[in-house]
C-alpha positions in Angstrom: 35.5 30.0 12.3 35.8 33.8 11.9 33.0 36.5 12.1 32.6 36.6 8.6 31.9 33.1 8.0 29.1 33.9 10.4 28.0 36.7 9.4 28.2 35.1 5.7 26.0 32.1 6.9 23.5 33.8 8.9 22.9 36.2 5.8 22.1 33.3 3.4 19.3 32.7 5.4 15.8 33.7 4.1 14.7 37.5 5.1 17.9 37.7 7.5 19.7 40.8 8.1 21.8 42.1 10.6 22.3 44.8 13.0 23.2 46.6 16.0 20.0 47.3 18.1 21.8 47.2 21.7 25.1 48.9 21.4 28.0 49.0 18.8 29.3 45.8 20.0 26.6 43.2 19.8 26.2 42.0 16.2 22.7 40.5 15.8 20.8 38.9 13.3 17.4 38.7 12.6 14.8 36.6 10.6 11.7 38.9 9.6 12.8 41.4 12.8 13.3 38.2 15.2 16.4 37.5 16.6 18.4 34.1 16.2 21.6 34.7 16.9 24.1 37.4 19.0 27.5 37.7 18.5 29.6 40.3 20.8 32.5 41.8 18.7 34.5 43.2 21.6 34.9 39.1 22.6 36.1 38.2 19.0 38.8 41.2 18.9 39.9 40.0 22.4 40.0 36.2 20.8 37.5 35.0 22.3 34.7 34.7 20.1 31.2 33.9 21.2 27.9 33.3 19.7 24.4 33.1 21.5 21.7 31.0 19.6 18.3 30.4 20.1 17.3 26.4 21.3 14.8 24.4 22.2 14.4 23.9 26.0 15.1 20.2 25.9 18.2 20.4 23.3 19.4 23.4 25.3 20.1 21.1 28.3 21.2 18.4 26.3 23.8 20.5 24.8 25.1 22.2 28.1 25.4 18.6 29.3 27.6 17.2 26.6 29.9 20.3 25.8 32.1 22.5 27.8 31.7 25.2 25.2 27.9 25.7 25.1 26.7 27.1 28.5 23.8 29.0 29.7 24.6 33.0 28.4 24.3 36.3 30.1 21.2 38.6 29.4 19.3 36.0 27.7 16.4 33.5 28.7 18.6 30.8 30.1 15.4 28.2 28.9 16.0 29.2 25.2 19.2 30.4 24.6 22.8 28.7 24.4 26.2 31.2 24.1 28.9 29.2 22.6 32.3 29.2 22.9 33.9 29.2 19.8 37.3 29.8 20.5 37.8 26.9 22.5 37.9 24.5 19.6 35.7 22.1 20.8 32.9 22.5 18.2 33.7 21.7 14.6 32.1 24.4 12.1 29.7 22.0 10.5 28.0 21.4 14.4 28.4 25.0 14.9 26.4 25.8 11.6 23.7 23.4 12.7 23.3 25.0 15.8 22.7 28.4 13.9 19.9 26.5 11.4 18.2 24.9 14.3 17.8 29.1 15.9 17.1 30.2 12.7 14.4 27.0 12.5 13.2 27.9 16.2 12.6 31.3 15.2 10.5 30.7 12.3 8.7 28.0 14.2 7.7 30.9 17.0 6.6 33.2 14.3 2.7 33.6 13.4 1.2 32.2 10.8 1.1 35.6 8.8 4.7 36.0 9.3 5.7 32.2 8.2 3.4 33.1 4.8 5.3 36.1 4.4 8.5 34.2 4.7 7.4 31.5 2.5 6.2 34.4 -0.1 9.9 36.1 -0.2 
């Protein structure tokens, strides 16, 4: 998968946006202002494509135990976020997309009732 495929998939999600809130290298995707995916573009340019996604705590650990390419990433809560090495080729694109879906859904689930209502009305 390339970064444009990831970007297009993320932006196809309801009310999602992309921005660079931290620096010029970290592309962040949000739903109603809440992060659901980060992609360090400098790593992509070096041939080491990774993404970081939100995850349910029990699933976070399960994924790390099953896949070498999924691990606790830097700068995020290790309980709720996983970094995924895409460049290693261990994970098939449909599975990566399902992890993005899970992240988006986790963020929506954690929103206030009012935010979820806003989202459903868009």
